[in-house]
C-alpha positions in Angstrom: 63.4 -69.2 27.4 65.0 -72.6 27.2 65.0 -75.8 29.2 68.4 -76.7 30.7 69.7 -79.9 32.3 69.0 -78.6 35.8 66.1 -76.2 35.2 65.4 -73.2 33.0 67.2 -70.3 31.4 65.6 -67.0 30.5 67.5 -64.1 28.8 66.9 -60.8 27.2 68.7 -57.8 25.8 67.1 -54.4 25.6 68.7 -51.2 24.2 67.5 -47.7 24.5 68.8 -44.3 23.4 68.9 -41.3 25.7 68.4 -38.2 23.7 71.1 -35.5 23.9 70.6 -31.8 23.1 69.7 -30.9 19.5 72.8 -29.7 17.6 72.7 -25.9 17.0 72.4 -26.2 13.2 69.0 -28.1 13.7 67.5 -25.7 16.3 64.5 -23.6 15.3 64.0 -20.1 16.7 60.3 -20.8 17.2 61.0 -24.2 19.0 58.4 -25.9 16.8 59.4 -29.4 15.6 57.4 -32.1 13.8 55.9 -34.8 15.9 58.1 -37.9 15.4 58.5 -41.4 16.9 61.7 -42.6 18.5 60.5 -46.2 18.7 59.2 -45.8 22.3 57.1 -42.7 22.3 56.0 -39.7 20.1 57.2 -36.2 20.8 58.1 -32.9 19.0 61.8 -33.4 19.7 63.2 -33.7 16.2 64.4 -37.3 16.9 66.0 -37.7 13.4 68.6 -35.0 14.1 69.1 -35.5 17.9 72.2 -37.5 18.9 71.7 -40.4 21.3 73.7 -42.0 24.1 72.8 -45.7 24.0 72.3 -48.0 27.1 72.1 -51.8 26.8 70.8 -54.1 29.5 71.5 -57.8 29.3 69.7 -60.1 31.6 70.0 -63.8 32.2 68.1 -65.8 34.8 68.9 -69.5 35.6 66.2 -71.3 37.6 66.8 -74.6 39.4 65.1 -76.6 42.1 67.1 -76.7 45.3 66.4 -77.6 49.0 62.7 -77.9 48.6 62.4 -74.5 46.8 64.1 -72.6 43.9 67.3 -70.8 43.2 67.2 -68.0 40.7 70.7 -66.9 39.6 70.6 -63.5 37.9 73.3 -61.9 35.9 72.5 -58.4 34.8 75.1 -56.5 32.9 76.5 -54.0 30.5 75.2 -50.5 31.2 75.2 -49.3 34.8 71.5 -48.7 35.7 69.4 -48.9 38.9 67.1 -51.9 39.0 64.5 -53.6 41.1 63.5 -57.3 41.2 59.8 -57.2 42.0 58.3 -60.1 43.9 54.5 -60.0 43.8 52.2 -61.6 46.4 48.4 -61.7 46.5 46.8 -59.4 49.0 45.7 -60.6 52.4 49.0 -62.3 53.5 51.5 -61.1 56.0 55.0 -59.9 55.0 57.8 -59.8 57.6 61.5 -58.7 57.3 60.8 -56.0 54.8 60.7 -52.2 55.0 57.8 -50.1 53.6 58.7 -47.9 50.6 57.5 -44.3 51.4 54.8 -43.1 49.0 54.3 -46.5 47.4 51.1 -48.3 48.5 51.6 -52.0 49.3 55.3 -51.8 48.2 58.2 -52.9 50.4 62.0 -53.3 50.1 64.1 -56.2 51.3 67.3 -54.6 52.3 69.1 -57.4 54.2 68.5 -60.9 55.3 65.4 -62.8 54.3 61.8 -61.9 54.2 58.7 -64.1 54.5 55.2 -64.0 53.1 52.6 -66.0 55.0 49.0 -66.7 53.9 47.1 -69.2 56.1 49.4 -72.2 56.6 51.6 -71.4 53.6 54.9 -69.5 54.1 57.4 -68.4 51.4 60.9 -67.3 52.5 62.8 -65.2 50.0 66.1 -63.3 49.8 68.7 -62.3 50.7 68.3 -58.5 50.5 70.8 -56.6 48.4 71.2 -53.5 50.4 70.1 -49.9 49.7 71.7 -46.9 48.2 71.1 -44.0 45.8 68.0 -44.3 43.6 67.0 -47.4 45.6 64.4 -48.6 45.5 64.0 -48.1 41.8 60.3 -47.7 41.4 58.1 -46.6 38.5 57.9 -42.8 38.6 54.5 -41.3 38.1 55.8 -39.7 34.8 56.7 -43.1 33.5 53.4 -44.9 34.4 51.4 -45.9 31.4 47.7 -46.6 31.9 44.8 -47.8 29.9 41.2 -48.6 30.6 41.2 -50.8 33.7 44.9 -51.2 34.3 48.4 -49.9 34.8 51.9 -51.2 35.3 51.5 -51.9 39.1 50.3 -55.4 39.7 47.6 -56.0 42.3 48.6 -57.2 45.8 51.8 -56.7 47.8 55.1 -56.1 46.2 58.6 -56.6 47.6 61.6 -54.9 45.8 65.1 -56.3 45.9 67.2 -53.5 44.5 70.6 -52.8 43.1 72.6 -51.5 40.2 73.9 -53.3 37.2 76.2 -55.0 36.5 75.0 -57.4 39.1 75.3 -61.1 39.9 72.7 -62.2 42.5 71.1 -65.4 43.8 67.5 -65.2 44.9 66.3 -68.1 46.9 62.6 -69.0 47.3 61.8 -71.7 50.0 
């Protein structure tokens, strides 16, 4: 993260390998392979001999004050992957302009226009929505959820997803 003349800039690059089938010369008739680490998880998949197809995701967010609120300009690029921007609001407020995500408690999607979150006299307007399509909304699948004593990846409160696919250029406004 760095300070810029008109606000802030955040950026990141992540790269992950998708494991392809094990080449025939490394396959074992009994299917037993040593437990190895691929950098993200441990499994008996013979990672050292398994070819990978790499995906890279580059993200840049520029944040600037504008019209009594904030503009967040996002540029997400390189590999084509489904994505979700997750806006998190404390419980107890009222959301409007958003659609519930089936099977996901307290999770909504902003498909078009602008949504609002109101709590008491305070109101936040956010958007615009970015449509919907295949694999949208991109949510954490139960098989991907990591948990530990007293927590998981899902934040408390109400969540609004603005979804899309990379590469993507998008401006989120918060007023």
